[in-house]
DODREN-106113 format. One record per residue: residue in one letter; x, y, z of N, C-alpha, C in turn. Coordinates in nm, 2 decimals, padded with zeros to 4 digits. Atoms other than C-alpha are relative to their C-alpha. Layout:
% residues N
{res->A | nxx->X | nyy->Y | nzz->Z | caxx->X | cayy->Y | cazz->Z | cxx->X | cyy->Y | czz->Z}
...
***
This chain:
% residues 67
{res->X | nxx->00.08 | nyy->-00.12 | nzz->00.00 | caxx->00.00 | cayy->00.00 | cazz->00.00 | cxx->00.09 | cyy->00.12 | czz->00.00}
{res->X | nxx->-00.07 | nyy->-00.12 | nzz->00.01 | caxx->00.13 | cayy->00.34 | cazz->-00.10 | cxx->-00.06 | cyy->00.11 | czz->00.09}
{res->X | nxx->00.05 | nyy->-00.09 | nzz->-00.10 | caxx->00.09 | cayy->00.57 | cazz->00.20 | cxx->00.07 | cyy->00.14 | czz->-00.02}
{res->X | nxx->-00.05 | nyy->-00.13 | nzz->00.02 | caxx->00.13 | cayy->00.94 | cazz->00.14 | cxx->00.03 | cyy->00.07 | czz->00.14}
{res->X | nxx->-00.04 | nyy->-00.07 | nzz->-00.12 | caxx->00.32 | cayy->01.14 | cazz->00.41 | cxx->-00.07 | cyy->00.13 | czz->00.00}
{res->X | nxx->00.07 | nyy->-00.13 | nzz->-00.01 | caxx->00.14 | cayy->01.45 | cazz->00.54 | cxx->00.07 | cyy->00.11 | czz->-00.06}
{res->X | nxx->-00.07 | nyy->-00.11 | nzz->00.06 | caxx->00.42 | cayy->01.67 | cazz->00.42 | cxx->-00.01 | cyy->00.00 | czz->-00.15}
{res->X | nxx->00.02 | nyy->00.01 | nzz->00.14 | caxx->00.37 | cayy->01.54 | cazz->00.07 | cxx->-00.13 | cyy->00.07 | czz->-00.04}
{res->X | nxx->00.12 | nyy->-00.07 | nzz->00.03 | caxx->00.01 | cayy->01.66 | cazz->00.08 | cxx->00.01 | cyy->00.15 | czz->00.00}
{res->X | nxx->-00.02 | nyy->-00.14 | nzz->-00.01 | caxx->00.11 | cayy->02.00 | cazz->00.20 | cxx->00.08 | cyy->00.06 | czz->-00.12}
{res->X | nxx->-00.08 | nyy->-00.04 | nzz->00.12 | caxx->00.37 | cayy->02.03 | cazz->-00.08 | cxx->-00.09 | cyy->00.01 | czz->-00.12}
{res->X | nxx->00.09 | nyy->00.00 | nzz->00.12 | caxx->00.10 | cayy->01.94 | cazz->-00.34 | cxx->-00.09 | cyy->00.12 | czz->00.00}
{res->X | nxx->00.09 | nyy->-00.11 | nzz->-00.01 | caxx->-00.15 | cayy->02.19 | cazz->-00.21 | cxx->00.07 | cyy->00.13 | czz->00.00}
{res->X | nxx->-00.08 | nyy->-00.13 | nzz->-00.01 | caxx->00.11 | cayy->02.46 | cazz->-00.13 | cxx->00.05 | cyy->00.05 | czz->-00.14}
{res->X | nxx->-00.05 | nyy->-00.04 | nzz->00.13 | caxx->00.26 | cayy->02.46 | cazz->-00.48 | cxx->-00.11 | cyy->00.05 | czz->-00.09}
{res->X | nxx->00.11 | nyy->-00.04 | nzz->00.08 | caxx->-00.08 | cayy->02.50 | cazz->-00.63 | cxx->-00.06 | cyy->00.13 | czz->00.05}
{res->X | nxx->00.06 | nyy->-00.12 | nzz->-00.06 | caxx->-00.20 | cayy->02.76 | cazz->-00.38 | cxx->00.08 | cyy->00.12 | czz->00.00}
{res->X | nxx->-00.08 | nyy->-00.12 | nzz->-00.01 | caxx->00.09 | cayy->02.99 | cazz->-00.39 | cxx->00.08 | cyy->00.03 | czz->-00.13}
{res->X | nxx->-00.06 | nyy->-00.02 | nzz->00.13 | caxx->00.19 | cayy->02.98 | cazz->-00.76 | cxx->-00.04 | cyy->00.13 | czz->-00.05}
{res->X | nxx->00.04 | nyy->-00.13 | nzz->00.05 | caxx->00.20 | cayy->03.34 | cazz->-00.86 | cxx->00.06 | cyy->00.03 | czz->-00.13}
{res->X | nxx->-00.06 | nyy->-00.02 | nzz->00.13 | caxx->00.37 | cayy->03.29 | cazz->-01.20 | cxx->-00.10 | cyy->00.06 | czz->-00.10}
{res->X | nxx->00.10 | nyy->-00.06 | nzz->00.09 | caxx->00.04 | cayy->03.37 | cazz->-01.38 | cxx->-00.05 | cyy->00.13 | czz->00.06}
{res->X | nxx->00.07 | nyy->-00.13 | nzz->-00.04 | caxx->-00.16 | cayy->03.69 | cazz->-01.37 | cxx->-00.15 | cyy->-00.02 | czz->00.01}
{res->X | nxx->00.14 | nyy->00.00 | nzz->-00.01 | caxx->-00.51 | cayy->03.73 | cazz->-01.25 | cxx->-00.07 | cyy->00.10 | czz->-00.09}
{res->X | nxx->00.06 | nyy->-00.10 | nzz->00.08 | caxx->-00.56 | cayy->04.03 | cazz->-01.47 | cxx->-00.04 | cyy->00.12 | czz->00.09}
{res->X | nxx->00.04 | nyy->-00.11 | nzz->-00.09 | caxx->-00.63 | cayy->04.25 | cazz->-01.16 | cxx->00.13 | cyy->00.03 | czz->00.08}
{res->X | nxx->-00.13 | nyy->-00.05 | nzz->-00.05 | caxx->-00.33 | cayy->04.45 | cazz->-01.06 | cxx->00.01 | cyy->-00.02 | czz->00.15}
{res->X | nxx->-00.01 | nyy->00.01 | nzz->-00.14 | caxx->-00.41 | cayy->04.47 | cazz->-00.69 | cxx->00.00 | cyy->-00.15 | czz->00.05}
{res->X | nxx->00.00 | nyy->00.14 | nzz->-00.04 | caxx->-00.48 | cayy->04.10 | cazz->-00.66 | cxx->00.13 | cyy->-00.06 | czz->-00.03}
{res->X | nxx->-00.13 | nyy->00.05 | nzz->00.03 | caxx->-00.16 | cayy->04.02 | cazz->-00.84 | cxx->00.11 | cyy->00.05 | czz->00.10}
{res->X | nxx->-00.09 | nyy->-00.06 | nzz->-00.09 | caxx->00.03 | cayy->04.25 | cazz->-00.60 | cxx->-00.01 | cyy->-00.08 | czz->00.14}
{res->X | nxx->00.02 | nyy->00.07 | nzz->-00.12 | caxx->-00.13 | cayy->04.07 | cazz->-00.30 | cxx->00.07 | cyy->-00.14 | czz->-00.01}
{res->X | nxx->-00.06 | nyy->00.13 | nzz->00.02 | caxx->-00.03 | cayy->03.73 | cazz->-00.44 | cxx->00.15 | cyy->00.00 | czz->00.00}
{res->X | nxx->-00.14 | nyy->-00.01 | nzz->00.00 | caxx->00.32 | cayy->03.85 | cazz->-00.50 | cxx->00.06 | cyy->00.02 | czz->00.14}
{res->X | nxx->-00.04 | nyy->-00.03 | nzz->-00.13 | caxx->00.34 | cayy->03.97 | cazz->-00.14 | cxx->00.01 | cyy->-00.13 | czz->00.09}
{res->X | nxx->-00.01 | nyy->00.13 | nzz->-00.07 | caxx->00.29 | cayy->03.60 | cazz->-00.03 | cxx->00.12 | cyy->-00.08 | czz->-00.04}
{res->X | nxx->-00.12 | nyy->00.07 | nzz->00.04 | caxx->00.59 | cayy->03.49 | cazz->-00.22 | cxx->00.11 | cyy->00.01 | czz->00.11}
{res->X | nxx->-00.10 | nyy->00.00 | nzz->-00.11 | caxx->00.86 | cayy->03.39 | cazz->00.03 | cxx->-00.05 | cyy->-00.02 | czz->00.14}
{res->X | nxx->00.06 | nyy->00.02 | nzz->-00.13 | caxx->00.62 | cayy->03.34 | cazz->00.31 | cxx->00.05 | cyy->-00.12 | czz->00.08}
{res->X | nxx->-00.06 | nyy->00.12 | nzz->-00.07 | caxx->00.76 | cayy->03.00 | cazz->00.38 | cxx->00.13 | cyy->00.02 | czz->00.06}
{res->X | nxx->-00.13 | nyy->-00.03 | nzz->-00.06 | caxx->01.09 | cayy->03.16 | cazz->00.46 | cxx->-00.01 | cyy->00.09 | czz->00.12}
{res->X | nxx->00.02 | nyy->-00.09 | nzz->-00.12 | caxx->00.94 | cayy->03.38 | cazz->00.73 | cxx->-00.04 | cyy->-00.08 | czz->00.12}
{res->X | nxx->00.05 | nyy->00.07 | nzz->-00.12 | caxx->00.88 | cayy->03.27 | cazz->01.09 | cxx->-00.15 | cyy->-00.02 | czz->00.00}
{res->X | nxx->00.14 | nyy->00.03 | nzz->-00.01 | caxx->00.55 | cayy->03.11 | cazz->01.14 | cxx->-00.08 | cyy->00.10 | czz->00.08}
{res->X | nxx->00.06 | nyy->-00.10 | nzz->-00.08 | caxx->00.47 | cayy->03.37 | cazz->01.40 | cxx->-00.04 | cyy->00.12 | czz->-00.08}
{res->X | nxx->00.03 | nyy->-00.11 | nzz->00.08 | caxx->00.46 | cayy->03.63 | cazz->01.13 | cxx->-00.11 | cyy->-00.03 | czz->-00.11}
{res->X | nxx->00.10 | nyy->00.03 | nzz->00.10 | caxx->00.22 | cayy->03.44 | cazz->00.90 | cxx->-00.14 | cyy->00.06 | czz->00.02}
{res->X | nxx->00.13 | nyy->-00.05 | nzz->-00.02 | caxx->-00.10 | cayy->03.55 | cazz->01.06 | cxx->-00.01 | cyy->00.14 | czz->-00.04}
{res->X | nxx->00.00 | nyy->-00.14 | nzz->00.03 | caxx->-00.02 | cayy->03.92 | cazz->01.02 | cxx->00.01 | cyy->00.01 | czz->-00.15}
{res->X | nxx->-00.01 | nyy->-00.01 | nzz->00.15 | caxx->00.08 | cayy->03.86 | cazz->00.65 | cxx->-00.13 | cyy->-00.04 | czz->-00.06}
{res->X | nxx->00.12 | nyy->00.05 | nzz->00.06 | caxx->-00.24 | cayy->03.67 | cazz->00.58 | cxx->-00.12 | cyy->00.10 | czz->00.03}
{res->X | nxx->00.10 | nyy->-00.10 | nzz->-00.03 | caxx->-00.46 | cayy->03.93 | cazz->00.76 | cxx->00.02 | cyy->00.12 | czz->-00.09}
{res->X | nxx->-00.02 | nyy->-00.11 | nzz->00.08 | caxx->-00.30 | cayy->04.21 | cazz->00.56 | cxx->-00.04 | cyy->-00.03 | czz->-00.15}
{res->X | nxx->00.04 | nyy->00.05 | nzz->00.14 | caxx->-00.35 | cayy->04.01 | cazz->00.23 | cxx->-00.15 | cyy->00.00 | czz->-00.01}
{res->X | nxx->00.14 | nyy->00.01 | nzz->00.00 | caxx->-00.71 | cayy->03.95 | cazz->00.33 | cxx->-00.06 | cyy->00.14 | czz->-00.01}
{res->X | nxx->00.05 | nyy->-00.14 | nzz->00.01 | caxx->-00.77 | cayy->04.32 | cazz->00.39 | cxx->00.01 | cyy->00.06 | czz->-00.14}
{res->X | nxx->-00.02 | nyy->-00.06 | nzz->00.13 | caxx->-00.62 | cayy->04.42 | cazz->00.06 | cxx->-00.09 | cyy->-00.07 | czz->-00.10}
{res->X | nxx->00.09 | nyy->00.06 | nzz->00.10 | caxx->-00.82 | cayy->04.16 | cazz->-00.13 | cxx->-00.14 | cyy->00.04 | czz->00.02}
{res->X | nxx->00.14 | nyy->-00.05 | nzz->-00.03 | caxx->-01.14 | cayy->04.27 | cazz->00.04 | cxx->-00.02 | cyy->00.13 | czz->-00.06}
{res->X | nxx->00.01 | nyy->-00.14 | nzz->00.06 | caxx->-01.07 | cayy->04.63 | cazz->-00.06 | cxx->-00.01 | cyy->-00.01 | czz->-00.16}
{res->X | nxx->00.00 | nyy->00.02 | nzz->00.15 | caxx->-01.00 | cayy->04.51 | cazz->-00.42 | cxx->-00.14 | cyy->-00.05 | czz->-00.05}
{res->X | nxx->00.14 | nyy->00.05 | nzz->00.04 | caxx->-01.33 | cayy->04.32 | cazz->-00.43 | cxx->-00.11 | cyy->00.10 | czz->00.02}
{res->X | nxx->00.11 | nyy->-00.10 | nzz->-00.03 | caxx->-01.53 | cayy->04.61 | cazz->-00.28 | cxx->00.02 | cyy->00.12 | czz->-00.09}
{res->X | nxx->-00.02 | nyy->-00.12 | nzz->00.08 | caxx->-01.38 | cayy->04.87 | cazz->-00.52 | cxx->-00.09 | cyy->-00.01 | czz->-00.12}
{res->X | nxx->00.08 | nyy->-00.01 | nzz->00.12 | caxx->-01.61 | cayy->04.98 | cazz->-00.80 | cxx->00.08 | cyy->-00.04 | czz->-00.13}
{res->X | nxx->-00.06 | nyy->00.04 | nzz->00.12 | caxx->-01.53 | cayy->04.82 | cazz->-01.14 | cxx->00.02 | cyy->00.12 | czz->-00.09}
{res->X | nxx->-00.03 | nyy->-00.11 | nzz->00.09 | caxx->-01.36 | cayy->05.05 | cazz->-01.39 | cxx->-00.08 | cyy->-00.02 | czz->-00.13}
***
């Protein structure tokens, strides 16, 4: 039986969830995604603040009137 290690699952999801190579077509969303690059290199204690800031920026982008 091939048993997957929990770290393998995280790697699979993580690579898909943080791939910012593509563009969403929305400049502010792309900037937020770019700000998440390198998050894995930061101390875990800083992650919550980074995600909260990203969430706030994304909420403002979604609430902004369309051009």
